[in-house]
N, C-alpha and C positions, 0 to 999 in steps of 0.2 A: 621365214622364221627359223631361228636356231634353237635347238633344244639339247640340253646336256642332261644325261641321266646317269645317276649313281657313279660319278666319275672319281676315280682314285689315281693318284700319281705319286710315286716316291722316287727319290734320287738316293740310291743306297739305302741306308736305314732312316733317312729323313723323309717323313710323310709330308708332301708339299700340298696336295689336294685331297681332302677327306670327304668323300661322298657328296660331291657337288651336284645339285639339281637346280637348273634354271631354264626359263623360257625367255627368249629375246625376240620381241615382236617386230614385224615390219612396220615402217612409217613411224618408228619411235627412236628416241635417243636413249640408250641404256648406258649408264656410267658405272664402271666397276672401280670401287675405291677401297682403300685399306692401307695400313702402314707398309713400310718396306718388308720384304720377305713374307708377305701374307699369301702369296700364290697368284697374284693378279696376272703377271706376265706369263707364267706357266699355263694358266687357264686359257689365255689368248692364243698362245702357241699350240696348245692342244686343239683348239678350234681350227686353227690354220693347218693342222696336220704336221707341224714342225716338231712335235713331241709325241713319242709313242706312249700312249696311256697304258696303265696297268690293268684297269678294269673300268667298265662302263661303256656308254655309247654317246656319240655326238652326231646329231642330225642337222644338216643344213638343207633347208627346203625339203624335208622328209627323206633326204638321202644320207645314209650312214657314211661318215667320212673315212671309216675303215675300208670301205669297198671301192672308193674312187678318189681321184685327185682332180677330176674335171671341175668340181664345184669351186676350186680355187680361182678359176678364171673369172668368177663373178665377184671376187673380193679385191678391194683396194686396201692395202696395209701400209700404215705409216708408223714405223718403229720409233721408239724414243730417241735412239741414236742410230742414224743411217750409216752403214758401212759401204763405201764406194771406192773403186780403184783410184788411188791418189794421182796417177799420171793421166787420168782422163778428165776432159772438160765436162761441164754440165751438159752441153750439147751431145757429147759422146755418150754420156750415161743415159740420157733420154733416148737416143737412137738405139743403144744397146738393148734397153728394155723393150722397145718397140719390136726389134728384131726377134727377141726371145719370145714375144707374144705373137709374132707373125703378123703384125699390123704396121703398115707403112705410114698411113696418114691418120692423124688424130685431130679432129675438129677443135677440141677444147684445149689443145696444147698451148698454142700461142696466147690464148686468152688467159690461161693460168700463169704463164710466164710473165705476162704484163701485170696481172693482179698482184703478184708477189715481187714485182720490181726486179726480175732476174735478167732483163735484157742486157744490161751493162756487164753482167757477170757470165753470160752464156758461154764464152770461149775460155774462161779461166779454169785452171786445173783445180780439181777437188781439194788437193792438198793445201791450196792457198786460201780457201774459203773459211769464213768464220763459222762457228757452230750454228748461229741463227740462219745463215744463208744455206747451209747444208740441210737444215730443218725445212726450209722453204722448198728445196729440191725434193725432199721426201714427200712433202704435201702435194706437189705437182704430180709426182709419180703415183701417189695413192688415188688422186682424183681424175686424172686425165683420160682414163679408159672407161669412164662412166660406169663404175661397178654397181651392182645391186646391193652389195654389202660393203660398208666402210668400217675398218677396224683401226683406231687411232690411239697410239700409246703416248700419253702426255703431249698432245699436239701443239700446245702453245708454249711449252718449255723452250726457252732460249730465243723466242721471237720478240721483236719490238712490239710495243703496244698497238701500233697501226696494223701490223701483219697478224697479230693475235686476234684483233677484232675482225679482220677480214676472214680468217679461217673459221671463226665462230659463225659469222654470217653465212658462209658457204655450207657449214655443217647443218644449219637450220634449213637452208634452201634444199639440200639433198634429202633431208628428212621429209620435207613437204612434197618432194617428188615421189615419195613412196619408198625411199631407200631404208635399209636397216643399218643403224649406226651404233657402233659400240666404241666407247671411249674409256681409256684408263686415265684417271685424273686424281690428284691429291689436293687440288685447289677447290676449296669449298664454295667460293663465289662462282666459280665456273660450273660446278655441279648444280648449284641453285639456278643458274642462268639457263643451262642447257638440258638438264636431265628430265626425261619423262619417267624414268625408273632408276633407282639407285640400288646396286648390289654391293654390300659391304663384306669384305673378306677379312678374316683375322685368323692367323695360324692355320691357314689352309682350309678353313671352314666358313660357310656363309652364316654370318651372325644375324643379318636381316636383309630383306629386299622388299622395296615398296616405292611408291611415288614420293617425291620430296614433300608434297603437300600433306600426305598421310603421315609421314614420319614426323613432321612438325606438329600436326594435330595430336598424334599419339603421345608425344612427349610433352606437349603443352609448352614448347619452346619457340622462340622467334628466330633464333640462330641455328642453322643446320649443324654447325660445329658443336654447339652445346647439346643439340638433340642426339647427335651420334655418340657423344661422350656418355650421355644418360643411358642410351640403349646398350652400349658396351658394358657399363656398370651393372645394368639389370641382367645382362647375359651371364655375368660373373657371379651373380648371387646364387 
């Protein structure tokens, strides 16, 4: 479980996260949604320990992430845009990350390479790859170490429909294995399809958090997009 308590983060005079309190449960898919500049990525990077927070606490399996970095070994992170050395091949990048983790053999590596159709690209330089293929590399890196926690930032963006469907199937499988899954997504159909819980951020604040079913029931709407619009308007009243 991940718990965020009274979290504040500013960049200069810009308050990006304002008193964030959330609980993210194991064996659930939690989706964080909101418009651009709402604080979604900063929240994720705070959980990952990539951002120094101003105030508050973040607990990963009851361990405060201010006190240790070991918890990161249990996390698989898929960024929205992966940055890799242009002169390295996919194989070089995979081997480099294995070396950094001190793991030589990964049972799931070849399976994931096959699932995402990367065999024919494995020796190609990263600089020559399309955005979608680079996204597939990020997916393999996030999944292949069998992490307890998956954090995926817009995982289907740039993927072809077949690959997008595959990664969604894998996400559901990982949840069913007892993994904790956090996704940033702005695609409402994806939220409805995958989310056990939706956390909606706006201007650095949590406007609402609940299951998709309860959000639809609460607003008496059939469309999640309309339900969110209604809740946002109610919050502004």
